[in-house]
C-alpha positions in Angstrom: 0.0 0.0 0.0 1.3 3.4 -1.0 1.6 5.9 1.8 0.8 9.6 1.0 1.8 12.7 2.8 -1.0 14.0 5.0 -0.4 17.6 4.0 0.3 17.3 0.2 0.0 14.5 -2.3 3.5 13.0 -2.5 3.7 9.2 -2.1 6.4 7.3 -0.3 7.5 6.0 -3.7 9.2 9.3 -4.4 13.0 8.9 -4.1 14.7 10.6 -1.1 11.4 11.5 0.5 10.9 11.0 4.2 7.9 11.3 6.6 7.7 12.5 10.2 5.6 11.1 13.0 2.6 13.1 11.7 2.9 11.7 8.2 4.1 15.0 6.8 6.7 14.7 4.0 10.2 16.3 4.0 9.2 18.6 1.1 6.4 20.1 3.2 8.6 20.3 6.3 11.3 22.0 4.2 8.8 24.6 2.9 7.4 25.2 6.4 10.9 26.0 7.6 11.0 29.0 5.3 8.8 30.8 7.8 11.8 31.1 10.0 14.1 32.6 7.4 14.9 36.3 7.5 14.7 36.9 3.7 15.9 40.5 4.1 19.1 39.1 5.6 19.3 36.4 2.9 19.1 39.1 0.2 21.9 41.0 1.8 23.9 37.8 2.0 23.4 37.4 -1.7 24.6 40.9 -2.3 27.7 40.3 -0.2 28.4 37.1 -2.2 28.1 38.6 -5.6 30.1 41.6 -4.6 33.1 39.3 -4.1 32.8 38.1 -7.7 31.8 41.4 -9.5 34.3 42.4 -12.2 36.0 45.4 -10.7 37.1 47.0 -13.9 34.3 45.8 -16.2 36.7 43.6 -18.3 34.7 40.4 -17.7 31.1 39.3 -16.9 30.1 39.3 -13.3 28.6 35.9 -13.4 27.0 33.2 -15.6 23.3 32.5 -15.4 22.2 29.2 -17.1 19.0 29.9 -19.0 16.5 27.6 -20.8 14.1 30.4 -21.7 11.6 29.3 -19.1 9.9 31.5 -16.5 12.5 30.6 -13.8 15.5 31.5 -15.9 13.7 34.7 -17.0 13.2 35.5 -13.3 16.9 34.8 -12.5 18.0 37.2 -15.1 15.6 39.9 -13.9 16.9 39.5 -10.3 20.6 39.8 -11.4 19.9 42.9 -13.5 18.0 44.4 -10.6 21.1 44.3 -8.4 23.3 45.8 -11.1 25.1 42.7 -12.3 26.3 42.1 -15.8 25.5 38.4 -16.4 26.4 36.2 -19.4 23.5 33.9 -20.1 24.4 30.4 -21.3 22.0 27.9 -22.8 22.7 24.2 -23.2 20.3 23.9 -26.1 17.3 21.6 -25.7 16.8 18.6 -28.0 13.5 19.4 -29.6 13.0 23.2 -29.3 9.4 24.4 -29.6 8.4 27.6 -31.3 7.3 29.2 -28.0 10.6 28.1 -26.5 12.5 29.9 -29.2 10.5 33.1 -28.6 11.1 33.0 -24.8 14.8 32.5 -25.3 14.9 35.5 -27.6 12.9 37.5 -25.0 15.7 36.9 -22.4 18.2 38.4 -24.7 15.9 41.4 -25.2 16.1 42.0 -21.5 19.5 43.4 -22.1 22.1 40.6 -21.8 24.8 38.8 -23.8 23.8 35.2 -24.6 25.6 32.0 -25.7 23.8 29.0 -27.1 25.7 25.7 -27.1 24.3 23.0 -29.4 25.5 19.5 -29.0 26.1 17.2 -31.9 22.5 16.2 -32.9 23.5 12.8 -34.3 25.2 11.8 -31.1 22.5 13.4 -29.0 19.7 11.3 -30.5 21.7 8.2 -29.9 22.1 9.3 -26.2 18.4 10.1 -25.9 17.4 6.6 -27.1 20.1 4.9 -25.0 19.1 6.8 -21.9 15.4 6.1 -22.5 15.9 2.4 -22.9 18.5 2.0 -20.1 17.3 4.3 -17.3 13.9 5.4 -18.5 14.7 9.0 -19.1 14.8 10.5 -22.6 15.9 13.8 -21.0 19.0 12.4 -19.2 21.5 14.0 -21.8 19.8 17.3 -21.4 19.9 17.2 -17.6 23.6 16.5 -17.8 24.5 19.4 -20.1 22.3 21.8 -18.2 24.8 21.4 -15.4 28.0 20.8 -17.3 27.9 23.4 -20.2 27.6 26.5 -18.0 30.5 25.3 -15.8 32.7 24.6 -18.7 32.0 28.0 -20.2 32.7 29.6 -16.8 36.1 27.9 -16.6 37.0 28.7 -20.2 36.1 32.4 -19.8 37.4 32.9 -16.3 34.0 33.8 -14.9 34.1 32.7 -11.3 30.4 32.8 -10.3 27.4 30.8 -11.6 23.9 31.7 -10.4 21.5 28.7 -10.6 17.8 28.9 -9.9 16.1 26.7 -7.3 17.6 23.9 -5.3 15.1 21.1 -6.3 15.9 19.2 -3.1 14.5 22.1 -1.2 11.4 22.7 -3.3 10.4 19.1 -4.0 11.8 17.2 -1.1 15.1 15.3 -0.4 17.7 14.7 2.2 17.7 17.5 4.8 21.4 18.3 4.3 20.9 18.5 0.5 17.9 20.8 0.8 20.0 23.3 2.8 22.8 23.5 0.2 23.3 26.9 -1.2 26.0 25.8 -3.7 26.0 23.5 -6.7 29.2 21.5 -7.2 30.3 18.2 -8.7 29.1 16.3 -5.6 25.6 17.8 -5.8 25.4 17.0 -9.5 26.4 13.3 -8.9 24.0 12.8 -6.0 21.0 14.9 -6.9 21.4 16.0 -10.6 19.2 13.3 -12.0 21.9 11.0 -13.4 20.0 7.9 -12.2 23.2 5.9 -11.7 24.3 6.4 -15.4 27.6 8.1 -15.7 28.9 9.8 -18.8 31.9 7.5 -18.8 29.5 4.6 -19.1 28.5 5.8 -22.6 32.0 5.7 -24.2 32.2 3.0 -26.9 28.4 2.3 -26.7 26.4 2.7 -29.9 29.6 4.0 -31.6 30.0 6.9 -29.1 33.6 8.0 -28.5 35.0 10.3 -25.8 35.4 13.1 -28.3 31.6 13.1 -28.8 31.0 13.8 -25.1 33.2 16.8 -24.4 30.2 19.0 -23.4 28.8 16.3 -21.2 31.9 16.1 -19.0 32.1 18.2 -15.8 35.4 20.1 -15.5 38.1 18.3 -13.5 38.7 19.2 -9.8 42.1 20.7 -11.0 40.4 23.0 -13.5 37.8 24.1 -11.0 40.4 24.7 -8.3 42.5 26.7 -10.7 39.6 28.8 -12.0 37.9 29.4 -8.7 34.5 28.8 -10.2 31.6 28.3 -7.8 27.8 28.1 -8.2 25.1 29.3 -5.9 21.3 28.7 -5.8 19.3 31.9 -6.2 16.5 30.1 -4.4 18.6 30.1 -1.2 18.6 33.9 -1.1 15.1 34.7 -2.4 11.8 33.0 -1.6 11.2 30.7 -4.6 7.7 30.3 -6.1 7.2 29.1 -9.7 3.8 30.8 -10.1 5.2 34.1 -8.8 8.2 33.8 -11.0 5.9 33.3 -14.0 3.9 36.4 -13.2 7.1 38.5 -13.0 8.5 36.9 -16.2 5.2 37.5 -18.1 5.4 41.2 -17.1 8.7 41.3 -18.9 7.7 39.6 -22.1 7.7 35.9 -21.2 5.0 34.0 -23.2 2.8 31.2 -21.8 0.3 29.0 -23.5 -3.4 29.7 -23.7 -4.0 26.2 -22.3 -2.4 23.7 -19.9 0.6 21.7 -20.9 -0.3 18.1 -21.4 -0.1 16.1 -18.1 0.4 19.4 -16.1 -1.6 21.9 -14.2 0.3 24.9 -15.6 0.5 26.8 -18.9 3.7 28.6 -17.9 6.3 25.9 -17.6 8.0 23.0 -19.6 7.3 25.0 -22.8 10.6 24.6 -24.5 11.1 20.9 -25.2 8.7 18.5 -26.9 10.4 15.6 -25.1 9.6 16.9 -21.6 6.2 15.2 -21.7 7.9 11.8 -22.1 10.3 12.6 -19.3 7.4 13.4 -16.9 5.4 10.4 -18.0 8.2 8.1 -17.0 8.3 9.6 -13.6 4.6 8.6 -13.3 5.4 5.1 -14.4 8.2 4.7 -11.9 6.7 6.4 -8.9 3.0 6.9 -9.4 2.9 10.7 -9.6 3.7 13.2 -12.3 4.1 16.9 -13.0 0.5 17.7 -12.1 1.2 16.4 -8.6 4.4 18.5 -8.3 2.5 21.7 -9.2 -0.5 20.9 -7.1 1.7 20.3 -4.1 3.4 23.7 -4.6 0.1 25.4 -4.5 -1.1 23.4 -1.5 1.9 24.5 0.5 1.4 28.2 -0.4 -2.3 28.1 0.6 -3.6 28.5 -3.0 -5.2 25.1 -3.3 -6.9 22.7 -0.8 -5.7 19.1 -0.6 -9.2 17.9 -1.4 -9.4 20.0 -4.6 -5.8 19.0 -5.5 -6.8 15.3 -5.4 -9.7 16.0 -7.8 -7.6 17.8 -10.4 -4.5 15.5 -10.1 -6.7 12.5 -10.8 -7.8 14.2 -14.0 -4.5 15.3 -15.3 -1.7 13.2 -13.9 -0.3 10.2 -15.8 -2.1 10.6 -19.2 -0.3 8.7 -22.0 1.7 11.4 -23.9 0.1 11.1 -27.3 1.1 14.7 -27.8 3.7 16.9 -26.2 3.2 20.7 -26.6 0.8 19.8 -29.4 3.4 17.7 -31.4 2.4 14.0 -32.0 4.4 11.4 -30.1 5.2 9.5 -33.3 7.0 12.5 -34.7 9.0 13.1 -31.5 10.0 9.4 -31.3 10.9 9.5 -35.0 13.8 11.7 -34.2 15.4 8.9 -32.1 14.4 6.2 -34.6 11.7 4.6 -32.3 8.1 3.7 -33.0 5.2 4.2 -30.7 4.9 0.4 -30.4 8.5 0.1 -29.3 8.0 3.0 -26.9 5.1 1.3 -25.2 7.3 -1.7 -24.6 9.9 0.5 -23.0 7.1 2.0 -20.9 6.1 -1.4 -19.7 9.7 -2.2 -18.8 9.9 0.8 -16.4 6.4 0.6 -15.0 6.3 -0.1 -11.2 4.0 -3.1 -11.3 3.5 -2.9 -7.5 1.5 0.3 -7.8 -0.5 -0.2 -11.1 -3.2 -2.6 -12.1 -1.7 -5.5 -14.0 -3.3 -8.4 -16.0 -2.9 -12.1 -15.4 0.2 -12.0 -17.7 1.8 -9.5 -15.2 1.8 -6.7 -17.7 0.3 -3.3 -16.9 -3.3 -2.9 -18.1 -4.0 0.1 -20.3 -7.4 1.5 -21.3 -8.2 2.4 -24.9 -6.4 5.8 -24.5 -3.2 4.0 -23.3 -3.6 5.1 -19.7 -2.8 3.0 -16.6 -4.8 2.7 -13.4 -3.1 3.1 -10.0 -4.0 0.4 -7.4 -4.5 3.0 -4.8 -6.2 6.3 -5.8 -7.3 7.3 -2.3 -4.3 9.6 -1.7 -4.7 8.8 2.0 -6.7 11.1 4.2 -6.2 14.8 4.8 -4.8 15.9 8.1 
């Protein structure tokens, strides 16, 4: 039987999640602890930190800010410009960029910043996407790696010592207490919490004809390079209260574009807009753990008092876990065609990674799908509200 948080809707199948004696999950406890934070003092702490790295003579950028074009990276840039920094925006390009994603990336540049886009070899990338999907059940694994490696590599190469990341997901979505309190992002954080799923970049060499020279941008700089360059990375969410919905409002006021409807499998129209593959990534989270992006967003609203747990249950049941026949309006068959995979082969991979302990299965042990391809959780009660 799946155990659910008595405050939000997270199940105990979520990795690194813990519950206290009242049945409240670590993500909710971490958020509640924000009430004790002096955010004015944190803001001053941020100003003190960035002042140490500010280019004294204007001969270099003050910092690097990794941007995807989303509402959070737009918010990051706005905050940095607000305190008078001159950031270099760096994008590790997404695999299947949407039209709205392109417009939102261009909008960040129009805020008044220099911007570098790094595009990985698309032939190799598609091999990696397929390999990661079939081996660890995450088509976005290569993208999640380069999000964290490319900006660091650029920082080392250009002698820019500070990188300003966004939220610490261990703090926002739950994880080990020590990790949720981190204010810096380094190699250790990436290896433990960066979503590598036990698959290392070194494991890919010589697989599917992939050589080390194909993986340069996927490699984190060496400890020697980092020590010599003095590069460090901090989470902006440690210094400013983080809220995706509020970030979206501020971003929209500065030209960020959202959709006129909800993103498939989500409860928002303002996030996951750049990559057509993200719907597949989120769907596999549902297959493995029994919750998806709709649950994540609903929980964030519950904790901030914008949504009751009872109403959240109703809408999550409606939106979470739908088979991703389209992603940002693009047919699944077209998206899979880029990695040389059919929908039928994809469904077999889905079955391979489905947690059969939490879904209804047939006599043959395979997950049972309805005519729309959707699965049924064994337990849809979500526990009882506290």
